[in-house]
C-alpha positions as CSV (number, residue, x, y, z in Angstrom):
1,M,-7.6,-1.0,11.2
2,A,-7.5,-3.6,8.2
3,S,-4.5,-6.4,8.0
4,I,-4.2,-6.7,4.2
5,P,-2.3,-9.5,2.6
6,I,0.1,-8.3,-0.4
7,S,1.2,-10.4,-3.1
8,N,3.1,-9.7,-6.1
9,T,0.0,-8.4,-8.1
10,W,-1.5,-5.2,-7.5
11,V,-4.3,-5.1,-4.3
12,D,-6.8,-2.4,-4.5
13,I,-6.0,-1.1,-0.6
14,N,-9.5,1.1,-0.5
15,T,-11.6,-1.8,-1.5
16,E,-9.5,-4.4,0.8
17,A,-9.6,-1.9,3.8
18,A,-12.9,-0.5,3.3
19,I,-11.9,3.1,2.9
20,N,-13.5,5.2,0.6
21,V,-11.3,6.9,-2.5
22,G,-9.7,10.1,-1.4
23,V,-10.0,9.3,2.5
24,P,-6.6,10.2,4.1
25,L,-5.2,7.0,5.3
26,S,-1.7,5.2,6.8
27,M,0.1,1.9,5.8
28,F,2.3,0.2,8.0
29,N,4.4,-2.5,6.3
30,K,4.5,-5.5,8.7
31,G,6.2,-7.9,6.8
32,Y,10.3,-8.0,5.8
33,A,9.4,-7.6,2.1
34,S,9.1,-3.9,0.6
35,V,5.9,-2.9,-0.5
36,V,5.5,-0.4,-3.6
37,V,2.4,1.7,-3.7
38,K,0.7,3.4,-6.7
39,E,-2.0,6.4,-6.4
40,S,-4.2,5.3,-9.9
41,V,-7.8,5.4,-11.0
42,S,-7.2,2.2,-12.7
43,Q,-4.8,-1.1,-11.8
44,P,-1.4,-0.4,-12.5
45,G,0.4,-2.4,-15.2
46,I,2.7,-5.3,-13.9
47,D,5.8,-3.6,-14.7
48,D,4.5,-0.2,-13.1
49,L,7.3,0.6,-10.4
50,G,4.8,2.6,-8.3
51,D,5.3,6.1,-6.6
52,Y,6.9,5.1,-3.8
53,T,8.1,2.2,-1.7
54,I,7.3,1.3,2.1
55,S,10.3,-0.6,3.3
56,N,12.0,-1.1,6.8
57,I,15.2,-2.5,5.4
58,H,17.2,0.8,6.2
59,Y,14.7,2.5,8.3
60,P,13.2,2.0,11.9
61,Y,9.8,2.4,10.6
62,A,7.5,1.3,7.5
63,I,4.8,3.8,6.9
64,G,3.2,4.8,3.8
65,V,0.5,7.7,3.7
66,A,-2.5,8.7,1.0
67,T,-3.5,12.2,1.8
68,K,-7.0,13.6,1.6
69,N,-8.5,13.7,-2.2
70,S,-6.0,10.9,-3.3
71,L,-6.8,8.7,-6.3
72,R,-7.5,5.0,-5.7
73,V,-4.4,3.5,-3.4
74,W,-2.8,0.4,-4.9
75,A,-0.1,-2.0,-3.4
76,R,2.4,-4.6,-4.6
77,C,4.9,-6.7,-3.0
78,T,8.7,-6.8,-4.6
79,G,9.4,-10.0,-2.9
80,A,8.2,-13.7,-3.7
81,L,7.0,-14.3,-0.2
82,G,4.7,-11.2,0.0
83,S,3.9,-9.1,2.9
84,T,1.5,-7.6,5.2
85,L,0.2,-4.1,5.4
86,T,-1.9,-2.7,8.0
87,V,-4.5,0.1,7.1
88,E,-6.2,2.7,8.9
89,E,-7.6,6.3,8.2
90,R,-5.9,9.1,9.2
91,C,-7.4,12.1,11.1
């Protein structure tokens, strides 16, 4: 399980977690700021809103998943203070 700091610039989750592209993974937002997630072959633009948001503001959990055969996974924090994602391979 990898603990990855997420700032307001795109972070390559596969590289930081040492998980191959296309392997299913789970991401847990351990911080208070929302994190946007994007599956893309290359780094998204700074204005890209991502595919979905991992947030625990209105939910009792903050989990995102990438399924088998997904593209490279990128994450960016929407808050100025950043957040932390814990990432692990899914069975």
